[in-house]
C-alpha positions, 0 to 999 in steps of 0.5 A: 499499499505505502509503495502504490502512494508513493506511486501515485504522489510521484506522478506528475500532472500532464501538462496542457501542451503535452495533452493537445500535442497527444490529442491532434497526433490522436484524432489526425491518425483516427482520420487517416485510419479510417480513411485507409479503412473506407479506401480498402473497401475499393478493394472487395468486389461490392455486391452485385459485382459476383457474376461475370460473363455468360450467365443463365438468368432463367427461363425467358418465358417465364421471366417476362410472364413474371414481370407482366404479372408484377408490373416489376423487374426482377431484382438479381442482386448478386449481379446487380441487375433488375430484369425489364421487360422491353416491347421490340414492336415500338419502332424507337426501342427497336432501333434503341436496343434491339442489336443488344437486348434479347428479343422473344417475340415480336412485342416482348423483349428482355433486357438486363439494366444495372440499377446497382449504380445510378448513373450521376454518383452509384447508388442503387436505383430502386424500382417504385411500383407506384410510380412504374419508374426507377427513382434514384433516393440519394439526389432524385433521377427517375429513369422509366420502365425501360431505364431512360432517364425521365429527370434528376441530374445523371447524366443518361439512362441507365446503364444495362449488358446485353443479351440473349435468348438461346436455342434453349429459351434461357435468357442469357446476360452478358457481364463482360460487355458492359453497355452505356445508358441511352442518352437522356433524348432516348425517351422510347417509351415516352412513359410518364409517371403511372403513381405517386413516387416513392423518392422526393424531388 
């Protein structure tokens, strides 16, 4: 006990200058450490970066029927895409998308849009069932049912991947062939919102 008292009484008070120096070193170290840890996140793939090359995403007819029945795209989280139906009988749609996206019959096609990354700043772009649009919750960019730009700061429509239907009727998406989204002026669908938005502008 006597030794403890001697040790306690022998401690010098911390000087103000020493305290401030260590506080500054600690806060700068913590900030740099946080920055380094967040930078390391770029070395690992995000959810949605898990599919590569040509991937079979299912029976094309069943996918189209499900999308039409639910009036909602089918989300494929491991690929970071949403599968949607488009109409090749619309001449502007056929001209814009016919060469690179799957066509099932005269009025039904399938495409896979990159709903994981908004072309503005990379936020995920969820589907809004009430408006029947894709709506970015970060900065308010909006895209119609074909992923075409309809408003907000994004420079273009949603990016997409080349797709086709194989001889067995399977919907194949080539994750190795990324396509830049359509220009703001490419509005083949001309679809107004069909209900209230999910994200306030």
